[in-house]
C-alpha positions as CSV (number, residue, x, y, z in Angstrom):
1,X,13.3,-11.3,13.2
2,X,15.8,-9.8,15.6
3,X,14.4,-6.4,16.4
4,X,12.2,-6.1,19.5
5,X,10.3,-3.1,18.1
6,X,8.7,-4.9,15.1
7,X,5.0,-5.8,15.1
8,X,4.0,-9.4,15.4
9,X,0.9,-11.4,14.5
10,X,-0.9,-10.4,17.7
11,X,-0.4,-6.8,16.9
12,X,-2.1,-7.4,13.5
13,X,-5.0,-9.1,15.4
14,X,-5.1,-6.1,17.7
15,X,-5.2,-3.7,14.7
16,X,-8.1,-5.7,13.1
17,X,-10.1,-5.3,16.3
18,X,-9.2,-1.5,16.4
19,X,-10.4,-0.8,12.9
20,X,-13.3,-3.3,12.6
21,X,-16.1,-0.8,12.9
22,X,-14.5,1.8,10.6
23,X,-12.6,-0.1,7.8
24,X,-14.4,-2.1,5.0
25,X,-13.8,-5.8,4.8
26,X,-13.0,-5.8,1.1
27,X,-14.0,-8.6,-1.2
28,X,-11.7,-11.4,-2.4
29,X,-12.7,-11.9,-6.0
30,X,-11.8,-14.8,-8.4
31,X,-10.5,-13.7,-11.8
32,X,-12.3,-16.3,-13.9
33,X,-10.9,-15.2,-17.3
34,X,-7.3,-14.9,-16.2
35,X,-7.4,-18.1,-14.2
36,X,-8.6,-20.0,-17.2
37,X,-6.1,-18.4,-19.5
38,X,-3.1,-19.1,-17.2
39,X,-4.3,-22.5,-16.0
40,X,-4.2,-21.2,-12.4
41,X,-6.5,-20.0,-9.7
42,X,-6.2,-16.3,-9.4
43,X,-8.0,-14.0,-6.8
44,X,-7.7,-10.3,-6.1
45,X,-8.1,-8.6,-2.8
46,X,-9.9,-5.4,-3.9
47,X,-8.6,-2.7,-1.6
48,X,-9.6,-0.2,-4.3
49,X,-13.0,-0.6,-2.6
50,X,-11.6,0.3,0.8
51,X,-12.7,3.5,2.6
52,X,-10.8,6.5,0.9
53,X,-10.3,4.1,-2.0
54,X,-7.1,2.5,-0.7
55,X,-5.7,0.1,1.9
56,X,-4.0,3.1,3.6
57,X,-7.0,3.8,5.7
58,X,-6.3,0.7,7.8
59,X,-2.9,1.7,9.0
60,X,-3.8,5.4,9.4
61,X,-6.8,4.7,11.6
62,X,-5.0,2.1,13.6
63,X,-2.3,4.7,14.3
64,X,-4.4,7.8,14.9
65,X,-6.9,6.0,17.1
66,X,-4.0,5.0,19.5
67,X,-2.8,8.5,20.1
68,X,-3.0,9.8,23.6
69,X,-5.5,12.6,24.4
70,X,-2.7,15.1,24.5
71,X,-1.3,14.0,21.2
72,X,-4.8,14.2,19.6
73,X,-5.1,17.8,20.9
74,X,-1.7,18.7,19.2
75,X,-2.8,17.3,15.9
76,X,-0.9,15.3,13.3
77,X,1.3,16.0,10.3
78,X,1.8,13.3,7.6
79,X,3.5,13.1,4.2
80,X,2.2,11.2,1.2
81,X,1.6,11.3,-2.6
82,X,-2.1,10.8,-1.9
83,X,-3.4,7.6,-0.4
84,X,-1.8,7.8,3.0
85,X,-2.8,11.5,2.9
86,X,-6.5,10.6,2.4
87,X,-6.3,7.8,5.0
88,X,-4.8,10.2,7.6
89,X,-7.2,13.0,6.7
90,X,-10.3,10.7,6.9
91,X,-9.1,9.1,10.2
92,X,-8.4,12.5,11.7
93,X,-11.9,13.7,10.7
94,X,-13.5,10.7,12.4
95,X,-11.5,11.2,15.5
96,X,-11.7,15.0,15.7
97,X,-8.0,15.6,15.1
98,X,-6.5,18.5,13.1
99,X,-4.3,17.2,10.3
100,X,-1.7,18.8,8.0
101,X,-0.6,16.8,5.0
102,X,2.6,17.4,3.0
103,X,1.9,16.2,-0.6
104,X,4.0,16.4,-3.8
105,X,2.8,19.2,-6.1
106,X,2.5,16.6,-8.9
107,X,0.1,14.4,-6.9
108,X,-3.0,13.3,-8.9
109,X,-5.6,16.1,-8.6
110,X,-8.2,13.6,-7.2
111,X,-5.9,12.8,-4.3
112,X,-5.2,16.4,-3.5
113,X,-8.8,17.4,-3.6
114,X,-10.1,14.4,-1.6
115,X,-7.5,15.1,1.1
116,X,-8.7,18.7,1.4
117,X,-12.4,17.5,1.3
118,X,-11.7,15.4,4.5
119,X,-10.8,18.7,6.2
120,X,-7.0,18.4,6.2
121,X,-4.7,21.3,5.4
122,X,-2.5,20.4,2.4
123,X,1.0,21.8,1.9
124,X,2.6,20.9,-1.4
125,X,6.3,20.4,-2.2
126,X,8.6,19.7,-5.2
127,X,9.2,16.0,-5.1
128,X,12.6,16.2,-6.9
129,X,14.1,19.0,-4.9
130,X,12.6,19.1,-1.5
131,X,12.4,16.5,1.4
132,X,8.9,15.7,2.6
133,X,10.4,14.4,5.8
134,X,12.2,17.6,6.6
135,X,9.1,19.7,5.8
136,X,7.0,17.5,8.2
137,X,9.7,17.7,10.9
138,X,9.7,21.5,10.6
139,X,5.9,21.7,11.0
140,X,6.0,19.2,13.9
141,X,8.7,21.3,15.7
142,X,6.8,24.6,15.1
143,X,3.3,23.4,15.9
144,X,3.9,20.3,18.2
145,X,2.0,18.0,15.8
146,X,2.7,14.3,15.9
147,X,4.4,13.0,12.7
148,X,2.5,10.1,11.1
149,X,4.9,8.3,8.6
150,X,3.4,6.7,5.5
151,X,5.0,3.3,6.2
152,X,7.8,3.3,8.8
153,X,5.6,3.0,11.9
154,X,4.7,0.1,14.2
155,X,0.9,0.7,14.1
156,X,0.9,1.6,10.4
157,X,2.5,-1.7,9.5
158,X,0.2,-3.7,11.8
159,X,-2.8,-2.0,10.4
160,X,-1.8,-2.8,6.8
161,X,-1.3,-6.4,7.8
162,X,-5.0,-6.8,8.2
163,X,-5.3,-6.9,4.4
164,X,-3.6,-10.3,4.4
165,X,-5.3,-11.4,7.6
166,X,-8.6,-11.0,5.8
167,X,-7.5,-12.4,2.5
168,X,-6.1,-15.6,4.0
169,X,-9.2,-16.2,6.0
170,X,-11.5,-15.4,3.1
171,X,-9.6,-17.8,1.0
172,X,-9.9,-20.6,3.5
173,X,-13.7,-20.0,3.7
174,X,-13.7,-20.8,0.0
175,X,-11.4,-23.8,0.4
176,X,-8.4,-22.0,-0.9
177,X,-4.9,-22.0,0.5
178,X,-2.7,-19.6,-1.5
179,X,0.6,-20.7,-3.0
180,X,1.5,-17.1,-3.9
181,X,0.7,-13.7,-2.4
182,X,1.7,-10.8,-4.6
183,X,1.5,-7.2,-3.6
184,X,2.6,-3.7,-4.8
185,X,5.6,-2.4,-2.8
186,X,6.6,1.2,-2.2
187,X,8.1,1.8,1.2
188,X,7.0,-1.6,2.2
189,X,4.4,-1.0,4.9
190,X,1.7,-3.0,3.2
191,X,3.7,-6.1,2.2
192,X,5.6,-6.0,5.6
193,X,2.4,-6.2,7.6
194,X,0.9,-8.7,5.3
195,X,4.0,-10.9,5.4
196,X,3.8,-11.1,9.2
197,X,0.2,-12.4,9.0
198,X,0.9,-14.8,6.2
199,X,3.9,-16.3,7.9
200,X,1.7,-17.2,10.9
201,X,-1.4,-18.3,9.0
202,X,0.0,-19.8,5.8
203,X,3.8,-20.3,6.2
204,X,4.2,-22.1,2.9
205,X,2.8,-19.2,0.9
206,X,5.5,-17.4,-1.1
207,X,5.3,-13.6,-0.9
208,X,6.4,-11.4,-3.8
209,X,6.5,-7.6,-4.1
210,X,6.2,-5.7,-7.3
211,X,7.8,-2.3,-8.1
212,X,8.0,0.0,-11.1
213,X,11.0,-0.8,-13.3
214,X,13.0,2.3,-12.7
215,X,12.1,2.6,-9.0
216,X,13.1,-0.8,-7.7
217,X,14.8,0.2,-4.4
218,X,13.3,-2.7,-2.5
219,X,14.4,-5.2,-5.1
220,X,18.0,-3.8,-5.1
221,X,18.0,-3.5,-1.3
222,X,17.1,-7.2,-0.7
223,X,19.6,-8.3,-3.4
224,X,22.5,-6.2,-1.9
225,X,21.8,-6.9,1.7
226,X,21.6,-3.1,2.6
227,X,19.1,-0.3,2.0
228,X,19.4,1.2,-1.4
229,X,18.1,4.5,-2.7
230,X,16.3,5.3,-6.0
231,X,18.3,7.8,-8.0
232,X,15.2,9.9,-8.7
233,X,11.9,10.5,-7.0
234,X,9.6,10.9,-9.9
235,X,9.1,9.7,-13.5
236,X,6.5,6.9,-13.3
237,X,2.7,6.9,-13.4
238,X,2.8,4.7,-10.3
239,X,2.9,7.7,-8.0
240,X,1.5,5.7,-5.0
241,X,4.5,3.5,-4.8
242,X,7.3,5.9,-5.6
243,X,9.5,6.1,-2.5
244,X,13.2,7.0,-2.1
245,X,14.1,3.9,-0.2
246,X,12.8,1.3,2.4
247,X,13.4,2.2,6.0
248,X,14.9,-0.1,8.7
249,X,11.7,-1.6,10.0
250,X,10.1,-2.4,6.7
251,X,13.5,-3.5,5.2
252,X,14.1,-6.0,8.1
253,X,10.6,-7.5,7.8
254,X,10.8,-7.8,4.0
255,X,14.3,-9.2,4.1
256,X,13.1,-11.9,6.5
257,X,9.8,-12.8,4.8
258,X,9.7,-12.0,1.1
259,X,10.6,-14.6,-1.6
260,X,11.5,-11.9,-4.1
261,X,10.6,-8.6,-5.8
262,X,9.8,-8.2,-9.5
263,X,9.3,-5.1,-11.6
264,X,6.9,-4.0,-14.3
265,X,6.9,-1.1,-16.7
266,X,4.4,1.7,-16.9
267,X,3.1,0.3,-20.2
268,X,2.5,-3.1,-18.6
269,X,0.7,-1.4,-15.8
270,X,-1.6,0.5,-18.1
271,X,-2.6,-2.8,-19.8
272,X,-3.4,-4.3,-16.3
273,X,-5.5,-1.3,-15.4
274,X,-7.5,-1.7,-18.6
275,X,-7.8,-5.5,-17.9
276,X,-9.1,-4.8,-14.3
277,X,-11.8,-2.5,-15.7
278,X,-12.8,-4.8,-18.6
279,X,-12.8,-8.1,-16.8
280,X,-13.2,-7.4,-13.1
281,X,-15.2,-4.1,-13.3
282,X,-12.8,-2.5,-11.0
283,X,-11.1,1.0,-11.2
284,X,-7.5,0.5,-10.1
285,X,-4.8,3.2,-10.0
286,X,-1.4,2.5,-11.6
287,X,0.7,1.8,-8.5
288,X,-2.1,-0.4,-7.1
289,X,-2.2,-2.5,-10.3
290,X,1.4,-3.7,-10.6
291,X,0.8,-7.1,-9.0
292,X,-1.9,-7.9,-11.6
293,X,0.5,-6.5,-14.3
294,X,3.2,-8.9,-13.2
295,X,0.9,-11.9,-13.6
296,X,-0.6,-10.8,-16.9
297,X,2.8,-10.2,-18.4
298,X,4.3,-13.6,-17.2
299,X,6.7,-12.3,-14.6
300,X,5.8,-15.1,-12.3
301,X,5.2,-18.8,-12.9
302,X,1.6,-19.2,-11.8
303,X,0.5,-22.4,-13.7
304,X,-1.3,-24.8,-11.5
305,X,-1.0,-22.4,-8.5
306,X,-3.4,-20.5,-6.3
307,X,-2.6,-16.8,-6.2
308,X,-3.8,-13.8,-4.2
309,X,-3.1,-10.4,-5.8
310,X,-3.6,-7.1,-3.9
311,X,-5.2,-4.3,-5.8
312,X,-4.2,-1.7,-3.3
313,X,-6.1,1.4,-4.4
314,X,-8.4,3.0,-6.9
315,X,-7.6,6.8,-6.8
316,X,-6.7,7.5,-10.4
317,X,-7.0,10.8,-12.3
318,X,-9.3,10.9,-15.3
319,X,-6.5,11.6,-17.8
320,X,-4.5,8.6,-16.6
321,X,-7.5,6.3,-16.6
322,X,-8.4,7.4,-20.1
323,X,-4.8,6.7,-21.1
324,X,-5.1,3.2,-19.7
325,X,-8.4,2.5,-21.5
326,X,-6.9,3.7,-24.7
327,X,-4.0,1.1,-24.4
């Protein structure tokens, strides 16, 4: 990596120390049925069991807890389709900070309500016709709030990297060294942070991201060698990982560390959600289930390999979950 402003392994260790009394050490679970079916050794890192129901709490708390006293008094403004929103809102409540969250009006109702329940003020916008970044910037300028991005932030990335830090160490405690690490990718904060930890702890592990078929901005960006935009901002059930494009920090880290990015359809994702419920007894939201979907549908060669899949969140609306179980 060439940039000096990117987090490193020590920053992820620091984040782990910063969040250790607040975040859940989520379980690493072996998928017995799928492992046998695919002649492999498949584990899931169940971040759907994290505080606020998603990995996003890790980065949000790491970021907010490092604000200066003056910044805490000014409050924060964040933008998110839901999981970062809840992570920021919950962290702000713990730390006694006022939070304003800019959320798409088509966000799952559960995510909107949970964010409000944590005490944050929610402002909705039209995902297709308005810019969440511009709205947050305007609020910041008017009220003096600190903007907390959903992924393009040093401490956010470092905090998300604690997912892999835990997973690799949990695997080793069970005598497992992973051949593959597969994670959902939206803006890239999670997989970027995780890749930094993995490259230090397990350099031979291949790292793959998974995106929705029609929202593969990271895949296209890594293939073209420059940041590519998605032509549209909505149109998939995987709301948690629908981003317009990667940003410079996450793009640079992903370009350096990822072995590749693959895609899955909404229908394939629904099948994986049903599988997670039936076989793992886990409720996983669509965008959080794409890594499992990729393996179930044969998008990666896993035969004879040891694999860690990140199930990154569990905040799914009732209607979508019923749709998955009816698949």
